[in-house]
C-alpha positions as CSV (number, residue, x, y, z in Angstrom):
1,X,17.2,40.3,-48.6
2,X,18.2,37.1,-46.6
3,X,17.5,33.5,-47.4
4,X,16.3,31.1,-44.5
5,X,16.6,27.6,-44.7
6,X,13.3,25.9,-42.4
7,X,13.5,22.7,-41.3
8,X,10.0,20.6,-40.7
9,X,6.5,22.5,-41.8
10,X,4.6,21.8,-38.8
11,X,3.0,25.1,-37.4
12,X,6.1,26.6,-36.2
13,X,8.2,26.4,-39.1
14,X,5.5,27.5,-41.5
15,X,4.4,30.5,-39.3
16,X,8.2,31.4,-39.1
17,X,8.5,31.2,-42.6
18,X,5.1,33.1,-43.3
19,X,6.5,35.9,-41.1
20,X,9.9,35.9,-42.8
21,X,8.5,35.8,-46.5
22,X,6.0,38.6,-45.4
23,X,8.8,40.5,-44.7
24,X,10.7,40.0,-48.0
25,X,12.9,37.3,-47.2
26,X,13.4,34.3,-49.4
27,X,12.4,31.2,-47.7
28,X,12.8,27.6,-48.4
29,X,11.1,25.2,-46.2
30,X,11.5,21.3,-45.9
31,X,9.6,18.6,-44.8
32,X,10.1,15.2,-44.6
33,X,6.0,14.2,-44.7
34,X,4.0,14.2,-47.9
35,X,1.7,17.0,-46.4
36,X,2.3,20.1,-44.2
37,X,1.3,20.5,-40.4
38,X,3.5,18.5,-38.5
39,X,1.3,17.6,-35.4
40,X,-1.8,19.6,-36.7
41,X,-3.3,17.1,-39.1
42,X,-6.9,16.5,-40.1
43,X,-8.6,13.5,-41.7
44,X,-12.4,13.2,-43.2
45,X,-13.9,10.1,-43.0
46,X,-17.9,9.7,-42.8
47,X,-18.6,13.4,-42.4
48,X,-16.3,13.4,-39.5
49,X,-13.0,15.5,-38.9
50,X,-10.2,13.7,-37.0
51,X,-7.5,15.8,-35.8
52,X,-4.3,14.3,-34.4
53,X,-6.0,15.2,-30.9
54,X,-8.3,18.4,-30.8
55,X,-6.3,21.4,-31.5
56,X,-8.1,24.1,-30.5
57,X,-7.8,27.6,-31.1
58,X,-7.7,30.7,-28.6
59,X,-8.5,34.6,-28.6
60,X,-5.1,35.7,-28.0
61,X,-4.0,34.8,-32.0
62,X,-7.7,35.0,-33.1
63,X,-7.0,37.6,-35.6
64,X,-4.2,36.0,-37.3
65,X,-6.2,32.7,-37.9
66,X,-9.2,34.9,-39.4
67,X,-6.7,36.7,-41.8
68,X,-5.7,33.2,-43.0
69,X,-9.4,31.5,-43.3
70,X,-11.7,34.1,-43.1
71,X,-15.4,33.3,-41.8
72,X,-14.1,29.6,-41.8
73,X,-12.9,30.1,-38.3
74,X,-16.0,29.4,-36.1
75,X,-16.0,30.9,-32.2
76,X,-17.5,27.9,-30.3
77,X,-18.3,27.0,-27.0
78,X,-17.5,23.4,-25.7
79,X,-17.3,21.6,-22.5
80,X,-14.1,19.4,-21.3
81,X,-15.0,16.7,-18.8
82,X,-12.9,14.1,-16.4
83,X,-13.9,10.3,-16.5
84,X,-13.6,9.4,-12.9
85,X,-15.1,6.4,-11.4
86,X,-17.5,5.6,-14.1
87,X,-18.8,9.3,-14.0
88,X,-18.5,12.1,-16.6
89,X,-17.4,15.1,-14.5
90,X,-17.6,18.6,-15.9
91,X,-14.2,20.4,-16.0
92,X,-13.4,22.9,-14.5
93,X,-14.7,20.8,-11.4
94,X,-16.8,22.5,-8.9
95,X,-17.9,21.1,-5.5
96,X,-21.7,20.2,-6.2
97,X,-20.7,18.5,-9.3
98,X,-18.0,16.4,-7.3
99,X,-20.5,14.9,-4.7
100,X,-23.4,14.5,-7.0
101,X,-20.6,12.3,-9.2
102,X,-18.4,10.9,-6.6
103,X,-20.7,11.1,-3.3
104,X,-20.1,13.6,-0.1
105,X,-17.5,11.1,1.5
106,X,-15.0,11.1,-1.3
107,X,-15.6,14.7,-2.5
108,X,-15.1,15.6,1.5
109,X,-11.3,14.3,1.6
110,X,-10.7,16.1,-1.6
111,X,-12.2,19.6,-0.2
112,X,-10.5,19.1,2.9
113,X,-7.2,18.5,1.4
114,X,-7.6,21.8,-0.6
115,X,-9.1,23.8,2.6
116,X,-5.9,22.9,4.2
117,X,-3.2,23.6,1.4
118,X,-5.1,26.9,1.2
119,X,-5.0,27.9,4.8
120,X,-1.1,26.4,4.9
121,X,-0.3,28.3,1.6
122,X,2.2,30.9,3.4
123,X,4.4,28.2,4.9
124,X,4.8,26.5,1.6
125,X,8.6,25.8,1.0
126,X,8.5,25.9,-2.6
127,X,12.0,25.4,-3.3
128,X,11.4,21.7,-2.3
129,X,8.8,21.2,-5.3
130,X,11.2,19.7,-7.5
131,X,8.9,17.1,-9.0
132,X,5.5,16.7,-10.3
133,X,4.4,14.9,-7.6
134,X,5.2,17.2,-5.0
135,X,3.9,20.2,-7.0
136,X,0.3,18.4,-7.4
137,X,0.1,17.9,-3.7
138,X,1.2,21.3,-2.7
139,X,-1.3,22.4,-5.0
140,X,-4.0,20.1,-4.7
141,X,-3.4,17.8,-1.8
142,X,-2.9,14.4,-1.3
143,X,-6.2,13.0,-2.4
144,X,-6.7,15.2,-5.5
145,X,-3.0,13.9,-6.6
146,X,-3.9,10.2,-5.5
147,X,-7.1,10.1,-7.3
148,X,-6.7,12.5,-10.6
149,X,-2.4,13.2,-11.0
150,X,-0.9,10.2,-10.3
151,X,-1.7,7.7,-12.8
152,X,-2.4,10.4,-15.6
153,X,1.0,11.9,-15.2
154,X,2.5,8.4,-15.6
155,X,0.1,7.8,-18.7
156,X,1.3,11.0,-20.3
157,X,5.1,10.8,-19.0
158,X,5.9,7.2,-19.2
159,X,7.6,7.5,-15.8
160,X,6.2,7.8,-12.3
161,X,5.0,11.3,-11.1
162,X,8.0,11.4,-8.7
163,X,10.5,10.8,-11.3
164,X,9.0,14.3,-13.5
165,X,10.1,17.8,-12.9
166,X,7.5,20.1,-11.4
167,X,7.5,21.9,-14.7
168,X,5.2,19.2,-15.7
169,X,2.6,21.3,-13.4
170,X,3.9,24.7,-13.7
171,X,3.9,25.1,-17.1
172,X,0.3,24.2,-17.4
173,X,-0.5,26.4,-14.7
174,X,-2.8,28.7,-16.6
175,X,-4.9,25.3,-17.3
176,X,-4.7,24.2,-13.6
177,X,-6.1,27.5,-12.2
178,X,-9.0,26.8,-13.8
179,X,-9.3,23.6,-11.9
180,X,-9.2,25.8,-8.4
181,X,-11.6,24.1,-6.0
182,X,-10.7,26.1,-3.3
183,X,-12.0,29.4,-5.2
184,X,-15.4,27.5,-6.1
185,X,-15.7,25.6,-2.6
186,X,-16.1,29.1,-1.2
187,X,-18.9,29.7,-3.7
188,X,-20.3,26.4,-3.0
189,X,-23.9,27.1,-1.7
190,X,-24.6,29.8,-3.7
191,X,-23.4,27.9,-7.1
192,X,-25.9,25.0,-5.6
193,X,-28.6,27.1,-5.0
194,X,-28.4,29.4,-8.1
195,X,-27.0,26.3,-10.7
196,X,-28.6,23.0,-9.5
197,X,-26.9,21.4,-12.6
198,X,-23.7,22.8,-11.7
199,X,-22.3,21.9,-15.0
200,X,-18.8,24.0,-15.2
201,X,-18.0,26.4,-17.5
202,X,-18.0,26.1,-21.3
203,X,-14.5,27.0,-22.8
204,X,-14.7,30.0,-25.5
205,X,-12.5,28.6,-28.5
206,X,-12.1,28.7,-32.3
207,X,-12.1,25.7,-34.7
208,X,-11.9,25.9,-38.6
209,X,-14.6,24.7,-40.5
210,X,-12.2,22.1,-42.2
211,X,-10.4,21.1,-39.3
212,X,-7.3,22.1,-37.6
213,X,-4.9,21.5,-40.6
214,X,-7.0,24.4,-42.7
215,X,-4.6,26.8,-40.4
216,X,-1.2,25.1,-41.6
217,X,-2.5,24.5,-45.3
218,X,-3.5,28.2,-45.4
219,X,-0.1,29.2,-44.1
220,X,1.7,27.1,-46.8
221,X,-0.3,28.9,-49.5
222,X,0.4,31.8,-48.5
223,X,4.3,31.3,-48.4
224,X,4.2,29.9,-51.9
225,X,2.4,33.1,-52.8
226,X,4.8,35.0,-51.6
227,X,7.6,33.4,-53.3
228,X,8.8,30.9,-51.0
229,X,9.1,27.3,-51.5
230,X,8.1,24.5,-49.6
231,X,9.9,21.0,-50.4
232,X,7.5,17.8,-49.2
233,X,8.7,14.4,-48.8
234,X,12.4,15.8,-48.1
235,X,14.7,14.7,-45.6
236,X,17.5,16.7,-44.2
237,X,19.9,14.0,-43.9
238,X,23.4,16.1,-42.6
239,X,23.6,19.7,-41.3
240,X,27.2,20.4,-41.8
241,X,28.7,23.1,-39.3
242,X,32.2,24.8,-40.1
243,X,33.8,27.5,-37.8
244,X,30.5,27.6,-36.0
245,X,28.5,28.0,-39.2
246,X,26.2,26.1,-41.0
247,X,27.9,25.7,-44.3
248,X,25.9,22.8,-46.0
249,X,22.7,21.2,-46.1
250,X,22.5,17.5,-47.5
251,X,19.0,16.5,-48.4
252,X,17.4,13.3,-49.7
253,X,14.5,13.7,-52.2
254,X,13.0,10.9,-54.2
255,X,15.9,8.7,-53.1
256,X,18.9,11.3,-54.3
257,X,21.1,13.0,-52.3
258,X,21.7,16.8,-52.7
259,X,24.0,19.0,-51.1
260,X,23.1,22.8,-50.8
261,X,25.5,25.4,-50.0
262,X,24.4,27.6,-47.0
263,X,25.4,31.2,-48.2
264,X,27.6,33.3,-45.6
265,X,23.9,35.6,-44.6
266,X,21.8,32.6,-44.9
267,X,19.8,31.0,-41.8
268,X,18.9,27.8,-40.8
269,X,15.6,27.6,-38.6
270,X,15.4,23.9,-37.3
271,X,11.8,22.9,-35.7
272,X,12.2,19.3,-35.8
273,X,12.8,17.3,-32.2
274,X,16.2,18.6,-31.2
275,X,17.1,15.3,-30.7
276,X,17.2,14.5,-34.5
277,X,18.5,17.8,-35.0
278,X,21.7,16.4,-32.7
279,X,21.9,13.3,-35.1
280,X,22.1,15.3,-38.6
281,X,24.9,17.7,-37.0
282,X,28.0,16.8,-38.6
283,X,31.4,18.8,-37.6
284,X,34.9,18.5,-37.2
285,X,34.7,19.8,-33.2
286,X,35.6,17.5,-30.7
287,X,33.0,18.5,-28.5
288,X,30.5,17.6,-30.8
289,X,30.4,13.5,-30.2
290,X,29.9,14.5,-26.4
291,X,26.9,16.8,-27.0
292,X,25.2,14.2,-29.4
293,X,25.6,11.3,-26.9
294,X,23.4,14.1,-24.2
295,X,20.8,14.6,-26.7
296,X,20.0,11.2,-26.8
297,X,19.2,11.5,-23.1
298,X,15.9,13.4,-23.9
299,X,13.2,11.7,-24.7
300,X,9.6,12.1,-26.4
301,X,6.6,10.3,-25.6
302,X,4.4,9.2,-28.5
303,X,0.7,8.7,-29.3
304,X,-1.1,5.8,-30.5
305,X,-4.6,7.0,-31.9
306,X,-7.6,4.9,-32.3
307,X,-10.3,6.6,-34.6
308,X,-13.7,5.1,-34.3
309,X,-17.1,6.2,-36.3
310,X,-19.9,4.4,-34.5
311,X,-23.6,3.6,-34.9
312,X,-24.6,6.1,-32.2
313,X,-26.1,9.7,-32.7
314,X,-24.3,10.9,-29.7
315,X,-22.1,9.6,-26.6
316,X,-21.6,12.3,-24.8
317,X,-21.8,16.1,-24.6
318,X,-18.2,17.1,-24.1
319,X,-15.6,18.1,-26.9
320,X,-12.5,16.0,-24.9
321,X,-12.7,14.2,-21.7
322,X,-9.5,13.0,-19.7
323,X,-9.1,9.9,-17.7
324,X,-6.8,9.9,-14.9
325,X,-7.3,6.2,-13.5
326,X,-4.8,3.5,-14.7
327,X,-7.8,1.3,-15.3
328,X,-8.4,3.0,-18.5
329,X,-5.4,2.8,-21.0
330,X,-6.2,5.5,-22.7
331,X,-5.4,9.3,-21.6
332,X,-8.0,11.1,-23.4
333,X,-10.9,10.4,-25.5
334,X,-12.5,13.4,-27.9
335,X,-15.7,13.3,-29.9
336,X,-15.2,15.5,-33.2
337,X,-19.0,15.9,-33.6
338,X,-18.7,17.9,-30.0
339,X,-16.2,20.0,-31.5
340,X,-18.2,21.3,-34.6
341,X,-21.5,20.6,-35.5
342,X,-21.1,20.9,-39.4
343,X,-20.4,19.2,-41.4
344,X,-21.0,16.1,-39.4
345,X,-23.1,12.7,-39.8
346,X,-26.2,13.6,-38.0
347,X,-26.7,9.5,-37.6
348,X,-23.6,8.3,-36.4
349,X,-20.7,9.5,-33.6
350,X,-17.0,9.3,-33.6
351,X,-14.6,9.2,-31.1
352,X,-10.3,9.7,-31.2
353,X,-9.0,8.1,-28.5
354,X,-5.1,8.7,-27.4
355,X,-3.0,6.0,-25.8
356,X,0.8,7.2,-24.5
357,X,3.4,4.6,-25.5
358,X,7.2,4.8,-25.8
359,X,9.5,2.5,-28.5
360,X,9.9,-0.8,-27.3
361,X,7.7,-0.7,-24.1
362,X,4.7,-2.6,-23.0
363,X,2.1,-0.9,-24.8
364,X,3.8,-0.8,-28.0
365,X,4.4,-4.9,-27.8
366,X,0.8,-5.7,-27.8
367,X,0.3,-4.7,-31.0
368,X,-2.9,-2.8,-32.8
369,X,-5.1,-5.8,-32.7
370,X,-4.5,-6.7,-29.0
371,X,-4.3,-2.8,-28.1
372,X,-7.5,-2.3,-29.9
373,X,-9.3,-4.6,-27.5
374,X,-7.9,-3.2,-24.2
375,X,-9.1,0.2,-25.9
376,X,-12.1,-1.2,-26.1
377,X,-12.5,-2.4,-22.5
378,X,-12.4,0.7,-21.7
379,X,-14.8,2.3,-24.0
380,X,-17.3,0.1,-23.2
381,X,-17.7,0.3,-19.9
382,X,-17.4,4.3,-19.8
383,X,-19.5,5.1,-23.1
384,X,-21.5,2.1,-22.6
385,X,-20.7,0.8,-26.5
386,X,-20.4,-2.6,-27.7
387,X,-18.5,-4.0,-30.6
388,X,-21.7,-4.1,-32.8
389,X,-21.7,-0.3,-32.4
390,X,-18.4,0.1,-34.4
391,X,-18.5,1.0,-38.0
392,X,-15.3,1.8,-39.0
393,X,-11.8,1.8,-37.0
394,X,-8.1,2.6,-37.9
395,X,-5.2,3.7,-36.1
396,X,-1.8,5.7,-36.3
397,X,1.2,6.1,-34.3
398,X,2.3,9.8,-33.7
399,X,5.8,10.0,-32.8
400,X,7.4,13.1,-30.7
401,X,3.7,14.0,-29.2
402,X,5.3,15.0,-25.9
403,X,8.4,16.2,-24.4
404,X,9.2,13.7,-21.4
405,X,10.5,16.2,-18.3
406,X,12.4,13.5,-16.7
407,X,14.3,14.7,-13.7
408,X,17.7,15.7,-15.0
409,X,16.6,16.8,-18.4
410,X,17.2,20.3,-17.6
411,X,21.1,20.0,-17.2
412,X,21.2,17.6,-20.6
413,X,19.2,20.5,-22.5
414,X,21.1,23.4,-20.8
415,X,24.4,21.5,-22.4
416,X,23.0,21.3,-25.6
417,X,21.8,25.2,-25.6
418,X,25.4,26.0,-24.5
419,X,26.5,24.2,-27.8
420,X,24.1,25.3,-30.4
421,X,24.4,29.3,-29.0
422,X,27.7,29.5,-30.8
423,X,26.3,28.3,-34.0
424,X,24.7,31.7,-35.0
425,X,23.0,30.7,-38.3
426,X,21.5,28.2,-36.5
427,X,18.2,28.3,-35.0
428,X,16.4,25.5,-32.9
429,X,12.9,26.3,-31.4
430,X,9.2,25.3,-31.5
431,X,6.9,22.6,-29.4
432,X,9.8,20.0,-30.2
433,X,13.0,22.0,-31.3
434,X,13.1,23.7,-28.0
435,X,11.6,20.6,-26.1
436,X,8.6,22.1,-24.4
437,X,5.4,20.0,-23.3
438,X,3.2,22.9,-22.8
439,X,-0.2,23.6,-25.0
440,X,0.4,23.5,-28.6
441,X,-1.4,26.5,-30.6
442,X,-0.6,29.3,-28.2
443,X,3.1,28.2,-27.3
444,X,3.9,27.7,-31.0
445,X,2.2,31.3,-32.2
446,X,4.3,33.4,-29.2
447,X,7.6,31.4,-29.9
448,X,7.3,32.4,-33.7
449,X,6.7,36.1,-32.6
450,X,10.0,35.9,-30.3
451,X,12.0,34.1,-32.8
452,X,11.2,36.7,-35.7
453,X,11.6,39.5,-32.9
454,X,15.2,38.3,-32.4
455,X,16.0,37.9,-36.2
456,X,14.7,41.3,-37.0
457,X,16.9,42.9,-34.0
458,X,20.1,42.0,-36.1
459,X,21.8,40.4,-32.8
460,X,23.8,37.7,-32.3
461,X,22.1,34.6,-30.2
462,X,24.5,35.3,-27.5
463,X,23.7,39.1,-27.6
464,X,20.1,38.4,-27.1
465,X,19.7,35.6,-25.2
466,X,22.9,36.4,-23.0
467,X,23.8,33.4,-20.9
468,X,22.0,30.2,-22.9
469,X,19.6,28.5,-20.4
470,X,17.3,25.4,-21.1
471,X,14.1,27.0,-20.7
472,X,15.0,29.6,-23.7
473,X,12.1,30.1,-26.5
474,X,14.6,29.2,-28.9
475,X,18.7,27.8,-29.1
């Protein structure tokens, strides 16, 4: 029986804790927040469930979720949309829907570019696709890049698309394959004749009765039932490394400092941002100081979320809508009422609005009130609402929402991986712990399975991973 100290009680930390505790191990989880869930939290207000972004769940792990919450897991079909040129375009995009919303001329250039890209597919020089800009143009054409990708990438990643690596697209390739306009163009006339509305496809997903947070809450209870402990409001201040092993953890709880000895057979599993992990590391190793400097070169994008309750029965029929144009300061808006119909306030609706920002940038310097005015400018235009429709509003800042794939990040991350691979009783993984941008729920669940398989193997990290590289599932 081994003991595992897990840092962070988001989905990654809780799920790996659940797997380890189920196998009879001793598990202790440390979380600096007052509640579990990390980015997967839900607030309830006026009968609406507000997630930190709409955390939908997919078929791949539906059985695990059902084991946790039973019949509270609902299989639902939802529509996504793209807010563009004042229109609400159903996603995945269909040619007839494009023509209906953008007009024949504007749509023609988009489909023409895609056709040229498809015909020239064999001539692509993939080795030269080293930025998100080149990736988008290579796959969708210059016109689609200009209209749908250029400004959206900057909203999410802070930097111009030319300064972001191609992995911004390749790691989300499954999602973008659904937007393959070429295949839909081939079937255009048939689609148009058979389905005049051309509403696009519904996404078949799952969602909990009480919001996304119901999943981590259920895992938390399961860990405690198995004898594990979850320490809330507890900060990991220092992780002391001696002779390539974590020997002590220093925690701060209720203002008091405690030092925990990490026994020889124990393992520390970190799911916190890898930058925070390196900030906490202490060692007499001369290389640590230089590696810490490298870690500071990695950056995360934050979210400023505005939640609104509105005096309107419904605004759109989409669960969420993406906004690629720069005139909208927000990047995505979701309407909780369209994600799950019960429980819900039938007389009103609500919106959750996501604005990307970085510490000290122009957006953060606006402050809550001025940024709210900018948010409302876009909402008034697109949703045709007024100030009088807003019954309630509150905002919150969410740090570490997205890893910024700035060109050069792989080299920095690789140096961190090479340092961590030698500390065999320390594992860093998860969306923030392995510096990943791609989808949260499936990515986290898959990573937990991989880490658990490694732990069961009894191998060292170097034996299991071989040479460390920046895109490993764990370090």
